[in-house]
C-alpha positions in Angstrom: 12.6 -3.0 -17.0 10.2 -0.1 -16.8 9.4 0.9 -13.2 6.3 2.9 -12.6 4.2 4.0 -9.7 1.1 1.9 -9.1 -1.6 1.8 -6.4 -3.3 -0.8 -4.4 -6.1 -0.7 -1.8 -6.7 -3.1 1.1 -9.7 -3.2 3.3 -8.9 -4.1 6.9 -10.5 -4.1 10.3 -9.3 -1.9 13.1 -7.7 -4.9 15.0 -5.5 -5.7 11.8 -4.6 -2.1 11.0 -1.3 -1.8 12.9 0.0 -5.1 11.6 -0.8 -4.4 8.0 0.8 -0.9 8.2 3.9 -2.4 9.9 4.3 -5.1 7.2 3.9 -2.4 4.4 6.6 -0.2 6.0 9.0 -3.2 5.9 8.4 -3.8 2.2 11.0 -2.1 0.0 8.8 -0.7 -2.7 6.2 1.2 -0.8 6.4 5.0 -1.1 3.3 6.2 0.7 0.6 4.7 2.9 -2.9 6.4 3.1 -5.3 5.4 5.8 -9.0 6.2 5.1 -12.2 5.4 6.8 -15.3 3.6 5.5 -16.5 6.8 3.8 -13.2 7.5 2.1 -12.1 10.3 4.5 -8.3 10.3 4.8 -7.1 10.0 8.4 -3.3 10.0 7.8 -0.8 9.9 4.9 2.5 8.2 5.8 5.5 8.9 3.5 7.7 5.9 3.6 11.2 6.3 2.6 13.9 3.6 2.2 15.7 4.9 5.3 12.7 4.7 7.6 14.2 3.1 10.7 12.7 1.6 13.8 13.1 4.8 15.7 10.9 6.6 13.2 8.4 3.7 12.6 7.5 3.3 16.3 5.7 6.7 16.7 4.0 6.2 13.3 2.7 2.7 14.5 1.5 4.3 17.8 -0.4 6.9 15.9 -2.0 4.2 13.7 -3.0 2.3 16.9 -4.7 5.4 18.2 -6.6 5.9 14.9 -7.7 2.2 14.9 -9.6 3.0 18.1 -11.9 5.5 16.2 -13.4 3.5 13.4 -14.1 -0.3 12.9 -13.0 -0.7 9.2 -10.4 1.0 7.2 -9.1 1.2 3.6 -5.3 1.4 3.2 -4.2 2.9 -0.1 -0.6 2.0 -0.9 1.6 3.8 -3.5 4.3 1.6 -4.8 7.2 1.8 -7.2 8.6 -1.0 -9.2 7.0 -3.6 -11.5 3.3 -3.8 -11.1 1.8 -7.1 -10.0 1.4 -9.8 -12.7 -2.3 -9.0 -13.0 -1.6 -5.3 -14.0 1.2 -6.1 -16.5 -0.1 -5.9 -20.0 0.6 -9.2 -21.9 1.6 -9.2 -25.5 0.8 -12.3 -27.6 3.3 -13.4 -30.1 2.2 -13.1 -33.6 1.3 -16.5 -34.9 1.3 -17.6 -38.5 -1.2 -15.8 -40.7 -4.4 -17.7 -41.2 -6.4 -17.4 -44.4 
């Protein structure tokens, strides 16, 4: 398998920001989380390592909660490693019989 870095973006409201970041931190293939406002300005970049434990995640989530009070809507950009989702995987069609 060929593992590559790929990116996803999610639009979330301020009330859902903390829960979405928390769920992303608990996924195993997330390398970095970038939180942006509606205009694309970056508020915070969170490097996520495999060893991110609860003691480290708590202050990060507290900061995310404080950021959520500033703006109503956010975009979360996620850098992942691993196989891209099925929609991004190029498909190769098997060669059929030659048609004349």
